N, C-alpha and C positions, 0 to 999 in steps of 0.2 A: 670689352675691358682693353681688347688688344690696340685698338685705335687711340685712345686716350693715352696710353703709356707709350706709343711711337712720338705722339706728340710732344711728350714731356721729354723723352730722350732727346728730340729734336732743339728744344728750346734751352735745355740746361746747359750747354757749352756755349750757347750766346750770353748767359747770365754770367756762368764764371769768370770771364773777363773783365767785366767793370767791377767785380768784387775783387779780384785780386789787385787791379790797377787802384781801384779808390782806398784800399787797404797800403799798399806800399806808398801811395801818394800822400794819405793823411798821416804815415808814420814819420815821412820827411819833413811835409810841410807844419805840422803840429810843433814839431823844436823850431822851425822858422819862426812861424808865430809868436811862440813864447819867447824867445829870446829877441826878437823885435820890439815885442811889448813891453818889455822889462827895459831895454835900451829907452824907449820913448815914455816911460811911465805911466803907460797905460795898465796899471793894477788897482787890485781892489785890496782894501786894508781892512782888516778886522774891526770896522769901526762900529757894530751895532752889536748888543748881547747876543741876538740870534745867530750871528756868526759863528762858525765853528773853527775857522782855520785861526792859526797863530801868527802868519806872517803874509804880507803884502804877496799877491800872487795876480798873475795877468787874466783876464776874464774873456780875452778874444777868442778863444778855443774854436770856437763856431766857424771863425773864417777858415781853419783848414779844412773841416768838415765841407763845408759848402763847396769850397775851390776843389778839393778831392773829387768830390761828387759830381761836380758840372763837368770837370775835365775828363774823368772817368767814363760818365755817362755816353758825353759827346764822340771820344774817340772809339766806343765799343758800338756806338750806331753808325758812325762814319766807316769804320772795318766792316762791319754787316753790309751795310750797303754797298760798296765797293766788291767785296769779295762774295757772299751770299745774298745777293739782291733778293731771292725769292724767300727768304727769311727776314727781311727786313720789316719792320713792324710800322704802323701807321703812326707818325709823330704826334696827332691831333691831343692824345690826353696830355702829353708832355707841354704841349705850347698851351694847352689851357690851365696846368697845373704851375709850370713855371712862373710865369708873371708874378701872381699874387705871392707867390713863396718868396720870391726874391725880395717884394716890398716888405714881406714879415720881416726876412733877413736884415734889411737895412734898417728897419724898425728896431731890431736888436742890437744891431752894430751902434745905433743911435744912442742906445738907452745905458748899453754898456760904457759909453763914453762920456755921455752928458747926464744921461737921466731922464726918464720919462714918465709923466704920472699914469695913473692906471686908466683914468678915462681916455687918454691921448691913445693908449697902446689899446684898448677895445673899439675905440673908432677906427684906428688902421684896420684891424682885425676884422672888424665888419665891413669894411671895404673889399678886403681881400676876399672875405666869404661871399660876398655879392660878387665878386671877379669870378669865382668860380661856379657860380650859379649862372651868370651869365655866359661862361662859356659851356654849359651844358652839364655839369657836375653839381646834381643839385638831390634833395630830398623828395622824392617822388610819392612816398605812402609809408606807413607804418602798418604792415598786414598784421602785426599784432593786435592792434588797437583798432583799426579802420577796414580791416580785410584787404580787398582789392581795390578800393577806393582811392584815384589818385587827387593828389592836393592840386588847388589853385597856385599860382605864382605867389600871392598873397599871404599863402600859407607856408607854400616849400620854401620861400626865401627865408624868412626868419628862422624856420627850423634848420635849415641850412647854415646860416649864418650860425645860430646856437652851438650846433656841432662842431664848428671849425672853431671858434671859441674857447667851446670847453675842454676839447682835445689840448689845443694848441696852448693853453694854460695851463692844463694839467701835468704836462711833461715840464712846463716851466717851474711847478710848483714843488715837486720832488726833487729839483736840483738845488739840496742840500747838503750833500754830502760827497766826499769824492768818488766820482764814477757812478753815483746811484743813477742820474736822470739818464747818462749815457748807456749803461747796462741795461735799464728797462726798456730803454727804447730798443736795443739790439735784441731782445726775445719779442718785442712787438712786431719788428720788422720782418724778422724771419716767419712769422704767422701769416704776414699779410702776403709775403712770398710766396708760401708754401699755397694760400688760397688762389693767388694769382696763376699759380703753376696749375693748379688743378681746373682752373677756369677757364685755361688756355686764354691767357693775356699775355702776351710774350713782352711787352712793352713794360707792362706794371711790375711784372718779373725782373726786368733788367734793371728798372729803376730800384726797385728795394733792395735789390742785389749792393747795386752800388751805394746807397745807403746805408747798408749793414756794414759794407767792407769800410766804408770812411768813418763810420762809427766806432769800429773794431779798433782801427788803427789810431785813433785818437784815444781810446782806452789807455794806451800804453803809457800816457804821459797824465792822465786823470784819475787811473784809480791810487787809491791810497797809498801812501802819500801821494797827492797830486801837486805837480810842479805848474799846471795851468787848469782854469776853470773853463766849463764849456761855454758858461756867459749867455745872456739872453739872445744873442744873435745865435746861438747853437740852439740852446733847448727850445726857442720860440719855433726857428726853421724845420726842427725835427717834429716838433709837435704838429706843425702844420700840413707838412708832406704826409705823414701818417694819418691825419683826418681825412687830406684830399685823395690820397690812393685808396683808403678804407672807402672811402665815399665812392669813387670809380667802380670797386668791385662790388659793393652792394647794390649800384646801380644796374651793373652787368647783369645781376642774379638777385632781381627783387624779392626776396623772401625774408622771412622773418630769421632763417638761419644764417642768411649773408648779413643782416644787419646786427645779429647777435654774436658772431665770431669776431669781429675786430673790438666790440665793447668790453667783451669777455678779455680779450688778449690784451687791453689797455687795462685790465683791472686795477692794477697797483696805483697809478695815476689818478684815475676816476676815483677811487676809494679817497685817496688822500685828499683830492678836491672837495669830495661831497663831506667828508668828516669835518674840514677845516672851515665850510661855507655853515653847516649845522652848528657846530660848537660856538662859533662867533654869532651866531645868530640868536643860540639859546641863552648865551651869556649877555645879551645886548651890545657887543662890540660891532664895530663896523666891519664888515666883511673883509675890507681889504687891510685890515689891522695885521702887521705880522705877529709873530709869536714864537714861543719855544715849545710849542704842543704837537710838532707834526709828528708823524709815525716814528721817524728815525730820531727825533729827540725824544720820546718815551723810551726807546727802546736805549739810548745811550744812558738816560737816567736809572735803567735798571741796571747800569754795570757794564755793560757788553762796550767793547771799543768800537773805533769807526769803522775798521777793517769786517769786524763780526757782524755789525748793523748792515752793512752794506751785502754782504755775503747770505744774509739770514733774507733779505728782500730780494736779492738777485732769486733765491729760492721761491720766496714768494712769487715773483714775476713769472719764473719757470713755470709754476704751478697754474697760474693765470693762461700763460700760453698753450699749455697741455691741454687745460680743458675746454678751450677754446676749439683744439684742433678737433678733440670728440665732436665737437657739432657738426664736422664735416660728413659724418653718417649719423642722420639724426633720428634715431629708433626711439620708440616711446622709453625703453629702459635706459639709452643713454642721455637723453634728455632729463631723466630725473635723478641719475646719477650724479650729472653735473650740477644741477641746482640744488640738490643736497649737499654735495661736497661745497659748493659755492656758499650757500648758505650757513652751512655749519660752520665753515672756515673763517669767515667774515664775524659772524656773531663771535665765536670763542676769540678772535683774536681782537675785536674790540674791546671783550672783556677785560682781555688778558691787559690791555693797556693802561684801564684805569683811568679814563677819561673823566672830570668832575660832572661834567657836564651832562654826561649820558646816565652816569650815576644818580644826578637830581632829578632826571627824568624819570628813571625807575621808581624812586622815593615817592614821587609825585602821583605816579600810575598806582603805586602800592597805596598811597592815602587815599587814592579815588575809588579803588575798591573797597578799601576797607569802610570808608565812609557810606558806599553802596548799603554795606550790610548793616553798617548802623540805621539807615535811613529803613530798611526793611525791618530790622528788630523793632524802632520805635513803633511802625505803623502797626505789627503784630500786637504790640501792647495797647496802643489806643483802641483798636478793633476791640480787644479783649475788655478793654475798659466799658464801651458801648453795649456790648453783650451782656456783660455783668450785670447792668441796669435791667435788664429783661429777664433775669435769671429767675425760676420760679421757685427752685431748691437747691440745697447744697449741693446733691449729686451734678446738677447741671452747673452749678458754680465749678465744682472739681475738674469735670469735663473743658470748660472754657478755659481755666487755668492750664491744665496740661498740655491743651492745642497750643494755647501762646508761648508756654516755657519752653514746649520741644521744639518749638521754631526757632526760639532764640539760644543765648550761648549759657542757659542754666542748666547746670548739672543735677540740680532737686528741688523740690518743694516739700514743706508740709502745711496741710490747712487744719486748722483746730477750731471746733465749736464750740460754745459755751453749752448748747444744748443738745439733748441724745437726737440725734439724727440716723434715719436709715442711708444706707450706700456708703458709709465709710468703714474703713479698717480701723479695729479698736485693737491698739498698740501700746498704749501705755498701762501702767500699774494703778491709776485712780480712774480707769475705764471711763477717759475722754474722748469724746471721738474725733479721730484724727486721721486724715487722709495722706498719704506720702506717694510721692512719685520720685522716680529716678531716671534718668535719662541713662540708656543702654549703651556700657562702654565708657562712661563718665568715673572720674575719680569716686564719686560717692558709693555708685553702683559696686565698685571693687574694693570698698572697705578703706580706701584711703581717708574719709573724712573730709570735711570741706574745708577750703583756703579761708572764706567768710560768709558771714549770714546774715541775713536781715530779716527784721520781723516788720509788717505792715498789718495796721487793722484795716481790712474793708470795710466794716460799718461800724 
């Protein structure tokens, strides 16, 4: 344990410089970008019903984050190489991640200014994912499904692209309230930093802290009431960077835990994306149709203020981040606790939000279960009908009916005979043979009487 601790202490001073530098730069640059965008008319007006802001605000906040991140990271690497060359990390991961990240950033800038359709976005994101794959950052295997079997490029490439596109768009999708996407990304970035630090990945530690500093500095102007939006250039860039950094960490430690930690830490964006896709698919709407039924919209509909919703979702992001860190010590009890908390929390949360689509699924499932019971009951009655044709005496008739009604939802029955027959309980004053059966625990057996009755002649 002593050796890893010494390595962590050596890495920490390197990482603190880009964090502080990015924090300061982002704080300064965000104000400059905001003022410049307003002067140039590069603002987003509340033009659609799903928009929650009431005045036009600039959307190019990602510019400040990206430039703060790049300057802080570059300066930290340069200073480290000049002053502590023995601690200077290999730049190969950065050179692999940065070109496609810049491509994603430029896509976001163009979308913020001119607008881009979803299919063009996906095409550029797929190209960026393919660039990561070509640079060596790829999904090699999925231990939980396929064990240690490694994928060929024909399988690994689409999986890598799918991962990149999913996380990139997930952070873009939750960018619907002031400070929500940036704050959620901050928690996820800190988790990736901790994993990189414990995994002795100094460059990834440096990059994640620089990204965290840039996001935190930007939040000063983006938290409610915001004066500048993150924009697609910011949310897409952050989502792509986190997907790539998590991919690098998982590749260096190819176990199911290394894969699960980033997935759990990105829990809020992934949950939002999953719910949105499922809702629109169930309701028969196009997946790319915008609506006002995201998680934050549902919380606003319950009477919470914008700031309250963001703080609540910060708490949700913090819980996801904390649970992901528990997976650093993957004992059986820890895994069970994490899965139990995740499953219970997500289930209760989704039920609390009251989505109509999932309520309809629940009703359909209930009807399906009830229909199965109707099928079983009908089958029992039909089987009894066939057996009655072969009955030789009234006692056998009684046994057949008892078995049939006992397996159905009947509380009781009485079988009357017009002739004196053995095997019946004589219960009436006229000495008429009658057999009575009551289901144990039913209303009839407890003296409450019957809600309704029906008389059927058997012959």
